[in-house]
C-alpha positions as CSV (number, residue, x, y, z in Angstrom):
1,M,-12.9,-24.5,41.9
2,L,-14.5,-25.1,45.3
3,M,-18.1,-24.1,45.7
4,K,-19.0,-21.9,48.6
5,A,-21.1,-23.6,51.2
6,K,-24.7,-22.5,51.3
7,P,-26.3,-22.0,54.7
8,H,-30.0,-23.0,55.0
9,R,-32.8,-22.9,57.6
10,P,-35.0,-26.0,57.9
11,A,-38.8,-25.6,58.1
12,I,-41.8,-27.9,58.3
13,A,-43.6,-27.7,54.9
14,G,-46.9,-29.5,55.3
15,E,-49.3,-31.2,57.7
16,W,-48.3,-33.9,60.1
17,R,-49.5,-37.3,59.0
18,L,-49.5,-40.5,61.1
19,L,-46.6,-42.8,60.2
20,F,-47.1,-45.4,62.9
21,R,-49.0,-46.1,66.1
22,P,-48.5,-49.4,68.1
23,E,-51.6,-51.5,68.9
24,K,-50.1,-54.7,70.4
25,T,-46.8,-54.0,72.0
26,G,-47.4,-50.6,73.4
27,N,-49.6,-47.5,73.7
28,Y,-47.2,-44.9,72.5
29,V,-43.8,-44.3,70.8
30,N,-41.2,-42.0,72.2
31,D,-37.5,-41.7,71.0
32,H,-37.1,-43.8,67.8
33,S,-34.9,-44.5,64.9
34,L,-35.7,-44.8,61.2
35,V,-33.5,-46.9,58.9
36,R,-33.8,-47.9,55.2
37,A,-33.1,-51.6,54.5
38,A,-31.2,-52.8,51.4
39,D,-34.5,-53.8,49.7
40,G,-35.8,-50.2,50.0
41,T,-38.2,-50.8,52.9
42,W,-38.1,-48.5,55.9
43,H,-38.0,-49.7,59.5
44,L,-38.8,-47.9,62.7
45,F,-37.6,-48.9,66.2
46,G,-38.8,-46.9,69.2
47,I,-39.3,-46.7,72.9
48,T,-42.7,-48.0,74.1
49,S,-44.6,-49.5,77.0
50,L,-47.9,-51.1,77.7
51,G,-48.3,-49.4,81.1
52,A,-51.4,-47.3,81.7
53,S,-49.2,-44.5,83.0
54,I,-45.9,-43.1,81.7
55,D,-42.9,-44.4,83.6
56,P,-39.5,-44.5,81.9
57,E,-38.4,-47.2,84.4
58,H,-41.0,-49.6,82.6
59,E,-39.6,-48.9,79.1
60,R,-37.9,-52.3,78.6
61,Y,-38.1,-53.1,74.9
62,F,-38.5,-51.4,71.5
63,V,-41.4,-51.7,69.1
64,H,-40.5,-52.6,65.5
65,A,-42.6,-51.4,62.5
66,S,-41.9,-51.2,58.8
67,G,-43.3,-50.0,55.6
68,K,-42.5,-49.7,51.9
69,S,-42.7,-45.9,51.8
70,L,-42.5,-43.0,54.1
71,E,-45.8,-41.8,52.5
72,A,-47.9,-44.6,54.0
73,E,-48.5,-46.0,57.5
74,F,-46.1,-48.6,58.8
75,M,-47.2,-52.1,60.0
76,E,-46.4,-53.3,63.5
77,K,-43.9,-56.2,63.5
78,G,-43.5,-56.8,67.2
79,K,-40.9,-56.4,70.0
80,T,-37.2,-56.3,69.9
81,I,-34.3,-55.9,72.4
82,D,-36.6,-57.4,75.1
83,H,-34.0,-58.3,77.8
84,G,-36.0,-57.4,80.9
85,T,-33.9,-54.2,81.6
86,R,-34.5,-50.6,80.6
87,A,-34.1,-49.9,76.9
88,W,-34.1,-46.3,75.7
89,A,-33.8,-44.3,72.5
90,P,-32.3,-46.6,69.8
91,G,-30.1,-45.1,67.2
92,I,-29.4,-47.3,64.1
93,V,-26.9,-47.1,61.3
94,E,-26.0,-49.4,58.5
95,A,-22.4,-50.4,57.5
96,N,-21.3,-53.1,55.0
97,G,-24.7,-54.8,55.0
98,R,-25.0,-55.0,58.8
99,Y,-27.1,-52.8,61.1
100,Y,-25.7,-51.4,64.4
101,M,-28.2,-50.3,67.1
102,Y,-26.9,-48.2,70.0
103,Y,-29.2,-47.6,72.9
104,G,-29.2,-46.5,76.6
105,P,-29.5,-45.7,79.3
106,A,-25.9,-45.7,80.5
107,P,-23.7,-47.6,79.9
108,T,-24.0,-47.6,76.1
109,K,-25.3,-50.8,74.7
110,L,-24.8,-52.2,71.1
111,A,-26.8,-54.8,69.2
112,V,-26.0,-55.9,65.6
113,S,-28.3,-57.5,63.0
114,N,-27.9,-58.6,59.4
115,E,-31.6,-58.1,58.5
116,L,-33.2,-55.8,61.2
117,Y,-35.2,-58.6,62.8
118,H,-32.8,-60.6,64.9
119,W,-30.3,-58.7,67.0
120,I,-27.2,-60.0,68.8
121,N,-25.6,-58.1,71.7
122,N,-22.0,-56.9,71.0
123,D,-19.3,-55.3,73.1
124,V,-18.9,-51.5,72.8
125,A,-16.5,-49.2,74.5
126,L,-16.5,-45.4,75.0
127,I,-12.9,-44.4,75.7
128,G,-12.2,-41.2,77.6
129,S,-15.9,-40.5,78.1
130,P,-16.5,-38.1,81.0
131,V,-19.3,-38.8,83.5
132,D,-21.2,-35.8,81.9
133,A,-21.6,-37.7,78.6
134,C,-24.3,-39.9,80.2
135,H,-24.5,-42.2,77.2
136,R,-28.1,-41.5,76.3
137,D,-30.1,-40.8,73.0
138,H,-27.3,-42.0,70.7
139,M,-27.1,-40.9,67.0
140,V,-24.4,-42.2,64.6
141,M,-23.5,-40.9,61.2
142,R,-20.7,-41.6,58.7
143,L,-18.2,-38.8,58.4
144,N,-16.0,-40.3,55.6
145,D,-15.0,-43.6,54.2
146,Y,-13.3,-44.7,57.4
147,T,-14.6,-42.6,60.2
148,W,-17.9,-42.5,62.1
149,V,-19.2,-40.0,64.6
150,M,-21.6,-40.5,67.4
151,Y,-23.6,-38.0,69.4
152,A,-25.1,-38.6,72.8
153,T,-26.7,-36.4,75.4
154,G,-25.9,-35.7,79.1
155,V,-26.0,-33.2,81.9
156,R,-23.3,-30.9,83.3
157,P,-23.2,-29.4,86.9
158,G,-26.0,-27.0,87.5
159,G,-28.5,-28.9,85.3
160,Y,-27.0,-27.6,82.1
161,G,-27.3,-29.9,79.1
162,C,-24.5,-31.1,76.8
163,I,-24.2,-33.1,73.6
164,S,-21.0,-35.2,73.5
165,V,-19.3,-36.4,70.3
166,Y,-17.2,-39.5,69.7
167,V,-15.3,-41.0,66.7
168,S,-14.8,-44.6,65.7
169,N,-13.2,-46.5,62.8
170,D,-14.9,-49.9,63.6
171,L,-18.3,-48.9,65.2
172,Q,-17.3,-50.7,68.5
173,Q,-14.5,-48.7,69.9
174,W,-15.4,-45.0,70.4
175,R,-13.2,-42.2,71.5
176,F,-14.6,-39.1,73.2
177,V,-13.6,-35.9,71.3
178,Q,-15.3,-33.1,73.0
179,Y,-18.7,-31.5,73.8
180,A,-20.4,-30.7,70.5
181,L,-22.9,-28.5,72.2
182,T,-23.2,-27.1,75.7
183,T,-25.7,-24.9,77.5
184,S,-24.7,-22.4,80.2
185,G,-25.3,-18.9,81.6
186,A,-28.9,-17.7,80.9
187,A,-29.9,-20.9,79.0
188,P,-33.7,-21.1,79.9
189,L,-33.9,-24.8,80.9
190,R,-32.0,-26.6,83.7
191,C,-33.1,-30.0,84.9
192,A,-31.6,-33.0,86.7
193,W,-31.1,-34.9,83.4
194,G,-30.1,-32.0,81.2
195,A,-32.6,-30.5,78.7
196,T,-30.7,-31.3,75.5
197,E,-32.4,-34.4,74.3
198,S,-32.4,-36.6,71.2
199,P,-29.6,-35.1,69.0
200,Y,-29.8,-35.7,65.3
201,V,-27.2,-34.4,62.8
202,V,-27.7,-33.8,59.1
203,F,-25.0,-32.7,56.6
204,R,-26.2,-30.5,53.8
205,E,-24.3,-28.4,51.3
206,G,-21.2,-27.7,53.4
207,Y,-22.9,-27.4,56.8
208,Y,-23.9,-29.7,59.6
209,Y,-27.3,-29.2,61.3
210,L,-27.8,-30.4,64.8
211,F,-31.5,-30.9,65.8
212,V,-31.9,-31.0,69.6
213,T,-35.2,-31.3,71.5
214,Y,-34.7,-28.7,74.2
215,T,-37.2,-29.6,77.0
216,D,-37.6,-30.0,80.7
217,C,-40.6,-32.3,79.9
218,S,-43.1,-29.7,80.7
219,D,-46.1,-29.2,78.4
220,E,-44.7,-25.9,77.4
221,T,-41.4,-27.2,76.1
222,Y,-42.0,-30.8,75.3
223,N,-42.3,-30.3,71.5
224,D,-39.6,-27.7,71.1
225,T,-36.7,-28.6,68.8
226,L,-33.8,-26.2,68.3
227,V,-31.6,-26.4,65.2
228,F,-27.9,-25.3,65.3
229,R,-25.7,-25.0,62.3
230,S,-21.9,-25.4,62.0
231,A,-19.2,-26.2,59.4
232,N,-17.6,-28.3,62.1
233,P,-19.4,-31.5,63.1
234,F,-17.6,-31.5,66.4
235,D,-18.5,-28.0,67.5
236,F,-21.9,-26.3,67.5
237,G,-21.0,-23.9,70.3
238,D,-22.4,-22.9,73.7
239,Y,-26.1,-22.0,73.9
240,R,-26.8,-19.3,76.5
241,G,-30.4,-18.5,75.7
242,G,-29.7,-15.4,73.7
243,D,-27.0,-14.0,76.0
244,G,-24.3,-14.4,73.4
245,G,-23.0,-17.8,72.4
246,A,-24.6,-20.1,69.8
247,V,-27.9,-19.0,68.2
248,P,-30.3,-21.5,66.8
249,V,-31.1,-21.1,63.1
250,A,-34.6,-22.5,63.6
251,K,-37.0,-23.6,66.3
252,L,-39.4,-26.3,65.1
253,F,-42.3,-28.3,66.5
254,G,-41.0,-31.7,67.2
255,H,-40.1,-34.2,70.0
256,A,-37.1,-36.5,69.4
257,P,-37.3,-36.1,65.7
258,E,-35.6,-38.1,62.9
259,V,-34.6,-36.1,59.8
260,V,-34.2,-38.2,56.7
261,R,-34.1,-37.8,53.0
262,D,-35.9,-40.4,50.8
263,P,-33.3,-41.3,48.1
264,D,-36.1,-42.3,45.7
265,T,-38.0,-39.0,45.7
266,G,-35.4,-36.6,47.1
267,T,-38.0,-35.5,49.7
268,W,-36.8,-34.6,53.2
269,W,-39.0,-35.7,56.1
270,M,-39.1,-35.0,59.8
271,T,-40.8,-37.1,62.5
272,T,-42.2,-36.3,65.9
273,C,-43.4,-38.6,68.7
274,G,-43.7,-38.7,72.5
275,W,-45.6,-39.6,75.6
276,R,-49.4,-39.4,75.6
277,G,-50.9,-36.2,76.8
278,K,-48.1,-34.0,75.5
279,G,-49.7,-32.5,72.4
280,A,-48.5,-34.9,69.7
281,P,-50.2,-34.5,66.4
282,H,-51.4,-38.1,66.6
283,E,-51.7,-39.3,70.2
284,G,-49.5,-42.3,71.0
285,G,-48.0,-42.4,67.5
286,V,-45.1,-41.2,65.4
287,S,-46.1,-38.4,63.0
288,I,-44.2,-37.3,59.9
289,A,-44.2,-34.1,57.8
290,P,-42.2,-32.8,54.8
291,L,-39.2,-30.7,55.6
292,V,-37.7,-28.0,53.3
293,W,-34.5,-26.1,53.4
294,A,-34.7,-22.3,52.8
295,A,-31.5,-20.8,51.5
296,E,-30.2,-17.7,53.4
297,E,-28.8,-14.7,51.5
């Protein structure tokens, strides 16, 4: 007998606590990725820069930090992906003992590692990808034993944002499927790069939850994350700002969050980060708070 899927709403369930703040390789952390190694340690890779002012053009490597638990501060390990060109928003996934890091800006780039310290560039192809896909802020998750899905953000005509979704069987050749989320009509934010940033998808009890930072980088919206729910990982609808279309199930404080479950404790966690001067709970650092799922009637 099949169990009926149970819809939930995520909510922050505690105070934000500092998880990591760089001291040697940068003065802030923006979009980042959390991954758990085979030995149980957690690793963080994120955008950073040593510049006195915030300039995405100067973000040219990632900071690497690690810790034994999500309940204690991470230690800084150093730089990675330091190739002298822009490096934005890493998204890391493990498969068969290897770690695959996708990052931008366009075109999509891929680096592979066996132990999260030494990374080798690899070829990657996005087949059938429209210009709108933009290849930015990648997030990859396993759909089943032989299929992976990847989400990336972009902008459509008129400054409307979109999240594209791709599928792969080998983590190197990716086929564009469709837009997983679009904005249109009376959607409140329209900017040159699109306002749908840092997609992160979680599967829980029959539903997929898409966390999207929805911002035009103003102080008012910088820490706004909308959560959309769907039984279909390829379609979260069209967000029109309340004028019909997709309706977020939650609006959370958070910028470019990671949403992870600790397999040792069963606790769900959500992170937030961002540029200095944008209201982060811990200026220049990545903060973390417990996340709970409230069942709907």
